[in-house]
Backbone as a chain_set.jsonl record, in Angstrom:
{"seq": "MAPDPLAAQVVQQVLAELPELLAVAVVDVTSGASLAAHATAAIEPSTAASFNAEVVKLKQKAMTALKLTDEHLDDILITLSSQLHLLQLTPDGSRFIYLVVATQSTNLGIARAVLREQVGQLGR", "coords": {"N": [[59.835, 91.127, 59.044], [62.954, 89.775, 60.133], [63.552, 88.018, 63.234], [64.977, 89.91, 65.879], [67.654, 89.622, 67.865], [68.937, 91.472, 69.593], [66.964, 93.411, 69.994], [65.079, 91.813, 71.307], [66.488, 91.278, 73.643], [66.627, 93.854, 74.737], [63.88, 94.337, 75.222], [63.43, 92.386, 77.213], [65.101, 93.363, 79.23], [63.938, 95.86, 79.819], [61.481, 94.949, 80.778], [62.407, 93.587, 83.063], [63.294, 95.734, 84.601], [61.061, 97.352, 84.813], [58.691, 95.905, 85.944], [55.95, 96.25, 86.229], [54.933, 97.125, 83.856], [52.639, 97.53, 81.054], [52.899, 97.039, 78.351], [55.573, 96.583, 76.006], [57.729, 97.326, 73.313], [60.143, 97.018, 70.691], [60.641, 98.994, 67.936], [60.853, 99.341, 64.405], [61.233, 102.266, 62.676], [60.943, 102.927, 59.901], [59.591, 100.728, 58.638], [57.587, 100.218, 60.461], [57.427, 97.908, 61.824], [57.286, 95.637, 64.559], [60.046, 94.627, 66.302], [60.584, 93.137, 68.486], [58.616, 92.195, 71.287], [56.487, 92.504, 74.217], [53.602, 91.94, 76.121], [51.291, 92.534, 78.756], [48.781, 93.298, 79.058], [45.633, 94.064, 77.457], [46.728, 94.974, 75.028], [47.874, 95.167, 71.792], [50.986, 94.889, 70.779], [52.179, 94.855, 68.171], [50.306, 96.059, 66.472], [50.077, 98.574, 67.681], [52.705, 99.375, 67.291], [52.965, 99.906, 64.504], [51.202, 102.079, 64.148], [52.309, 103.961, 65.918], [54.806, 104.309, 64.77], [54.081, 105.812, 62.575], [53.324, 108.166, 63.881], [55.83, 109.024, 64.81], [57.178, 109.402, 62.347], [55.626, 111.486, 61.256], [56.118, 113.53, 63.115], [58.858, 113.869, 62.73], [58.789, 114.822, 60.092], [57.437, 117.218, 60.534], [59.322, 118.567, 62.073], [61.323, 118.907, 60.167], [59.96, 120.56, 58.347], [59.679, 122.797, 59.94], [62.225, 123.595, 60.047], [64.005, 122.743, 62.029], [66.782, 122.011, 62.278], [68.947, 121.69, 63.991], [68.043, 120.156, 65.998], [67.01, 117.031, 67.514], [64.757, 114.307, 67.729], [63.969, 113.052, 70.798], [62.122, 111.752, 72.618], [58.624, 110.83, 72.76], [55.744, 111.553, 74.5], [52.652, 110.27, 75.314], [49.782, 110.928, 76.935], [47.228, 109.257, 78.474], [43.999, 108.751, 80.037], [44.379, 106.746, 82.02], [46.785, 105.65, 81.396], [50.248, 105.827, 80.376], [51.96, 106.38, 77.424], [54.988, 105.928, 76.058], [57.471, 106.83, 73.783], [60.67, 106.214, 72.994], [63.333, 107.272, 71.17], [66.075, 106.018, 69.154], [69.33, 107.534, 68.789], [69.776, 108.022, 66.018], [67.217, 107.996, 65.065], [66.029, 105.795, 63.854], [64.861, 103.629, 65.106], [62.644, 102.832, 67.846], [61.782, 102.515, 71.321], [58.787, 101.391, 72.529], [56.664, 101.985, 75.133], [54.171, 101.093, 77.456], [52.541, 102.032, 80.329], [50.764, 101.948, 83.46], [49.317, 104.867, 84.808], [48.971, 105.083, 87.55], [50.769, 103.352, 88.79], [53.398, 103.796, 88.024], [56.408, 105.643, 87.947], [57.088, 108.349, 86.018], [59.583, 109.575, 85.534], [61.42, 107.57, 86.27], [60.708, 105.585, 84.425], [61.383, 106.881, 82.01], [64.166, 107.117, 82.382], [64.963, 104.42, 82.413], [64.263, 103.695, 79.772], [65.908, 105.458, 78.293], [68.433, 104.449, 78.947], [68.24, 101.854, 77.873], [67.669, 102.315, 75.161], [70.062, 103.184, 74.303], [71.437, 100.819, 74.096], [70.42, 99.802, 71.745], [71.479, 101.441, 69.841], [74.077, 100.711, 69.518]], "CA": [[61.226, 91.289, 59.435], [63.541, 88.667, 60.886], [63.689, 88.295, 64.669], [66.158, 90.697, 66.23], [68.046, 89.228, 69.219], [69.236, 92.648, 70.411], [65.665, 93.981, 70.366], [64.494, 90.917, 72.31], [67.241, 91.497, 74.88], [66.192, 95.148, 75.27], [62.528, 94.134, 75.762], [63.549, 91.639, 78.466], [65.715, 94.232, 80.227], [62.911, 96.829, 80.233], [60.541, 94.183, 81.598], [63.041, 93.323, 84.354], [63.408, 96.979, 85.36], [59.717, 97.917, 84.992], [57.827, 94.719, 85.885], [54.535, 96.619, 86.234], [54.54, 97.646, 82.543], [51.527, 96.889, 80.357], [53.422, 96.581, 77.061], [56.836, 97.15, 75.548], [58.145, 96.826, 72.002], [61.169, 97.728, 69.936], [59.968, 99.222, 66.66], [61.576, 99.927, 63.28], [60.431, 103.423, 62.238], [60.655, 102.9, 58.47], [58.584, 99.72, 58.296], [56.541, 100.138, 61.473], [57.418, 96.545, 62.349], [57.752, 95.352, 65.908], [61.198, 93.731, 66.231], [60.442, 92.302, 69.679], [57.553, 92.803, 72.094], [55.892, 91.795, 75.346], [52.415, 92.644, 76.627], [50.565, 91.886, 79.845], [47.421, 93.832, 79.03], [44.92, 93.875, 76.191], [47.347, 95.854, 74.037], [48.575, 94.403, 70.758], [52.16, 95.712, 70.474], [52.485, 94.986, 66.745], [49.387, 97.062, 65.931], [50.516, 99.865, 68.233], [53.992, 99.708, 66.684], [52.805, 100.519, 63.183], [50.588, 103.401, 64.298], [53.253, 104.868, 66.566], [55.843, 104.633, 63.783], [53.534, 106.923, 61.788], [53.423, 109.36, 64.73], [57.238, 109.433, 64.786], [57.486, 109.929, 61.007], [54.975, 112.792, 61.102], [56.842, 114.51, 63.935], [60.117, 114.128, 62.034], [58.464, 115.687, 58.946], [57.114, 118.539, 61.079], [60.589, 119.196, 62.469], [61.973, 119.323, 58.924], [59.208, 121.708, 57.831], [59.959, 123.923, 60.828], [63.665, 123.84, 59.919], [64.649, 122.495, 63.318], [67.902, 121.173, 61.851], [69.872, 121.462, 65.104], [67.321, 119.38, 67.005], [66.639, 115.658, 67.181], [63.632, 113.825, 68.517], [64.388, 112.117, 71.841], [60.996, 110.902, 72.986], [57.262, 111.342, 72.629], [54.899, 111.088, 75.596], [51.212, 110.37, 75.082], [49.141, 110.719, 78.226], [45.817, 108.882, 78.443], [43.409, 108.92, 81.366], [44.945, 105.819, 83.001], [48.021, 105.075, 80.873], [51.272, 106.642, 79.725], [52.595, 105.728, 76.282], [56.256, 106.626, 75.866], [58.269, 106.395, 72.648], [62.04, 106.688, 73.155], [64.008, 107.008, 69.913], [67.52, 105.899, 69.066], [69.878, 108.822, 68.333], [69.611, 108.224, 64.577], [65.793, 108.054, 64.761], [65.604, 104.664, 63.037], [64.104, 102.696, 65.945], [62.229, 103.362, 69.138], [61.175, 101.617, 72.293], [57.418, 101.79, 72.846], [56.341, 101.518, 76.476], [52.863, 101.452, 78.004], [52.469, 101.793, 81.767], [49.624, 102.552, 84.16], [49.723, 106.115, 85.468], [48.917, 104.934, 89.01], [51.812, 102.493, 89.361], [54.715, 104.025, 87.431], [57.023, 106.951, 88.016], [57.49, 108.713, 84.66], [61.023, 109.834, 85.508], [62.123, 106.285, 86.277], [60.442, 104.94, 83.132], [62.211, 107.559, 81.001], [65.571, 106.761, 82.62], [65.135, 103.04, 81.949], [64.241, 103.676, 78.306], [67.12, 106.125, 77.796], [69.535, 103.498, 79.078], [68.058, 100.72, 76.959], [67.74, 102.747, 73.758], [71.488, 103.243, 74.023], [71.851, 99.47, 73.697], [69.991, 99.598, 70.358], [72.293, 102.266, 68.973], [75.463, 100.204, 69.475]], "C": [[61.68, 90.077, 60.249], [63.623, 89.029, 62.366], [65.017, 88.995, 64.954], [66.553, 90.367, 67.668], [68.353, 90.415, 70.138], [67.943, 93.303, 70.881], [65.001, 93.127, 71.443], [65.18, 91.096, 73.662], [66.809, 92.809, 75.539], [64.799, 95.02, 75.893], [62.616, 93.419, 77.11], [64.155, 92.502, 79.578], [64.717, 95.285, 80.724], [61.898, 96.142, 81.145], [61.117, 93.905, 82.982], [63.084, 94.576, 85.225], [62.063, 97.637, 85.643], [58.694, 96.775, 84.946], [56.328, 95.037, 85.852], [54.053, 97.122, 84.871], [53.372, 96.865, 81.956], [51.961, 96.341, 79.003], [54.744, 97.275, 76.779], [57.158, 96.517, 74.202], [59.315, 97.651, 71.496], [60.657, 97.782, 68.506], [60.921, 99.839, 65.641], [60.711, 101.049, 62.71], [60.028, 103.305, 60.777], [59.518, 101.946, 58.125], [57.396, 99.702, 59.247], [56.451, 98.768, 62.117], [57.923, 96.488, 63.778], [58.852, 94.305, 65.801], [61.243, 92.763, 67.406], [59.401, 92.987, 70.55], [57.138, 91.887, 73.234], [54.692, 92.615, 75.798], [51.771, 91.828, 77.734], [49.119, 92.336, 79.871], [46.812, 93.572, 77.648], [45.415, 94.858, 75.134], [48.091, 94.956, 73.063], [49.776, 95.221, 70.305], [52.432, 95.874, 68.977], [51.564, 96.001, 66.07], [49.803, 98.459, 66.398], [51.821, 100.313, 67.588], [53.812, 100.433, 65.365], [52.182, 101.906, 63.283], [51.553, 104.405, 64.933], [54.43, 105.202, 65.667], [55.374, 105.785, 62.902], [53.593, 108.231, 62.571], [54.852, 109.905, 64.679], [57.581, 110.061, 63.438], [56.861, 111.306, 60.792], [55.684, 113.863, 61.917], [58.182, 114.853, 63.293], [59.893, 115.036, 60.82], [58.155, 117.107, 59.422], [58.393, 119.269, 61.486], [61.363, 119.682, 61.244], [61.287, 120.559, 58.365], [59.465, 122.963, 58.656], [61.439, 124.309, 60.841], [64.391, 123.752, 61.263], [65.84, 121.56, 63.096], [68.898, 120.873, 62.972], [69.248, 120.624, 66.216], [67.176, 117.931, 66.543], [65.58, 115.209, 68.176], [64.125, 112.779, 69.513], [63.252, 111.161, 72.199], [59.68, 111.62, 72.747], [56.461, 110.727, 73.769], [53.449, 111.324, 75.219], [50.537, 109.996, 76.393], [47.668, 110.423, 78.018], [45.272, 108.984, 79.867], [44.0, 107.968, 82.409], [46.265, 105.199, 82.543], [48.959, 106.157, 80.352], [51.857, 105.798, 78.606], [53.831, 106.554, 75.961], [57.016, 105.988, 74.716], [59.647, 107.027, 72.798], [62.825, 106.274, 71.916], [65.502, 106.819, 70.067], [68.055, 107.23, 68.546], [69.716, 109.079, 66.835], [68.147, 108.231, 64.131], [65.262, 106.875, 63.965], [64.758, 103.64, 63.786], [63.629, 103.429, 67.189], [61.727, 102.238, 70.02], [59.817, 102.209, 72.623], [57.065, 101.164, 74.185], [54.953, 101.997, 76.869], [52.87, 101.06, 79.477], [51.196, 102.433, 82.316], [50.106, 103.79, 84.887], [49.805, 105.947, 86.984], [50.128, 104.215, 89.582], [53.221, 102.762, 88.842], [55.154, 105.464, 87.591], [57.572, 107.275, 86.622], [58.994, 108.943, 84.562], [61.832, 108.544, 85.48], [61.932, 105.57, 84.943], [61.295, 105.563, 82.024], [63.681, 107.184, 81.153], [65.862, 105.34, 82.138], [65.175, 102.991, 80.429], [65.467, 104.352, 77.709], [68.319, 105.172, 77.841], [69.425, 102.386, 78.039], [68.116, 101.122, 75.488], [69.197, 102.896, 73.344], [72.035, 101.889, 73.598], [71.504, 99.2, 72.221], [70.887, 100.343, 69.373], [73.72, 101.765, 68.804], [75.683, 99.291, 68.307]], "O": [[60.891, 89.446, 60.953], [63.747, 90.203, 62.716], [66.04, 88.697, 64.337], [65.866, 90.783, 68.601], [68.058, 90.365, 71.332], [67.838, 93.706, 72.04], [64.425, 93.662, 72.39], [64.525, 91.067, 74.704], [66.645, 92.868, 76.757], [64.564, 95.544, 76.981], [61.938, 93.816, 78.057], [63.762, 92.383, 80.738], [64.662, 95.569, 81.921], [61.506, 96.699, 82.171], [60.393, 93.98, 83.975], [62.928, 94.495, 86.444], [61.934, 98.395, 86.604], [57.91, 96.693, 84.0], [55.524, 94.18, 85.486], [52.892, 97.506, 84.734], [53.139, 95.707, 82.302], [51.46, 95.31, 78.554], [55.001, 98.386, 77.241], [56.897, 95.336, 73.975], [59.458, 98.827, 71.831], [60.286, 96.76, 67.928], [61.695, 100.739, 65.963], [59.575, 100.806, 62.304], [58.87, 103.559, 60.443], [58.59, 102.313, 57.405], [56.318, 99.227, 58.888], [55.516, 98.489, 62.867], [58.858, 97.192, 64.156], [58.625, 93.218, 65.272], [61.865, 91.703, 67.328], [59.306, 94.214, 70.558], [57.395, 90.683, 73.226], [54.758, 93.843, 75.853], [51.708, 90.601, 77.668], [48.317, 91.801, 80.636], [47.426, 92.933, 76.793], [44.623, 95.491, 74.437], [48.853, 94.081, 73.475], [49.614, 96.158, 69.523], [52.879, 96.941, 68.555], [52.004, 96.731, 65.181], [49.87, 99.398, 65.605], [52.021, 101.507, 67.362], [54.439, 101.466, 65.133], [52.598, 102.818, 62.569], [51.603, 105.566, 64.527], [55.003, 106.284, 65.791], [56.173, 106.641, 62.522], [53.876, 109.285, 62.002], [55.055, 111.109, 64.521], [58.199, 111.124, 63.385], [57.491, 112.192, 60.214], [55.835, 114.992, 61.451], [58.595, 116.012, 63.313], [60.708, 115.917, 60.547], [58.564, 118.081, 58.79], [58.517, 120.472, 61.257], [61.985, 120.744, 61.28], [61.956, 121.506, 57.953], [59.468, 124.07, 58.119], [61.849, 125.227, 61.551], [65.259, 124.564, 61.583], [65.898, 120.463, 63.652], [69.623, 119.881, 62.894], [69.866, 120.411, 67.259], [67.213, 117.639, 65.348], [65.526, 115.679, 69.313], [64.642, 111.736, 69.113], [63.388, 109.941, 72.103], [59.629, 112.836, 72.56], [56.499, 109.514, 73.975], [53.061, 112.433, 74.852], [50.702, 108.885, 76.896], [46.939, 111.239, 77.453], [46.022, 109.275, 80.798], [44.114, 108.344, 83.576], [46.806, 104.323, 83.218], [48.534, 107.239, 79.946], [52.209, 104.637, 78.815], [53.731, 107.737, 75.634], [57.189, 104.77, 74.668], [59.777, 108.25, 72.736], [62.973, 105.085, 71.635], [66.125, 107.372, 70.974], [67.309, 107.986, 67.923], [69.539, 110.225, 66.42], [67.862, 108.446, 62.953], [64.149, 106.942, 63.445], [64.022, 102.869, 63.169], [64.136, 104.494, 67.54], [61.313, 101.177, 69.554], [59.709, 103.389, 72.956], [57.157, 99.948, 74.35], [54.597, 103.155, 76.649], [53.163, 99.918, 79.831], [50.629, 103.341, 81.708], [51.168, 103.781, 85.509], [50.622, 106.6, 87.634], [50.485, 104.438, 90.739], [54.149, 102.031, 89.184], [54.369, 106.391, 87.395], [58.425, 106.552, 86.108], [59.612, 108.532, 83.579], [62.818, 108.44, 84.75], [62.882, 105.013, 84.393], [61.863, 104.848, 81.199], [64.368, 106.958, 80.157], [66.899, 105.094, 81.521], [66.03, 102.317, 79.855], [66.013, 103.87, 76.716], [69.11, 105.1, 76.901], [70.415, 102.025, 77.403], [68.571, 100.339, 74.655], [69.529, 102.75, 72.168], [72.991, 101.819, 72.825], [72.212, 98.46, 71.538], [71.037, 99.934, 68.222], [74.49, 102.334, 68.03], [76.788, 98.78, 68.123]]}, "num_chains": 1, "name": "protein.A"}
């Protein structure tokens, strides 16, 4: 995929608001491609992007199978022993922001608020 300036801007804004993050990426759900990314830890955002896009697609299929037609997927939280992985989707479900933070140094509520604000920039 071609570089996406809006995605790059969103990544930089998340980094500015959550400087302690380990990784952040804007991901296209259909292709699993990372449109922009930044990592400070031993996490490869492009690899994580493709796997997490599959997680999103499977959850969307499960919601369809469960006939949850009045619902939409906002975010997915994956809790590891020392990390939080948060996927915040655009309202149309076509993209998401993938964020990895250390559990010890990040407030989940603040991280979610930052991603909610920034995902709104992707939907414009």
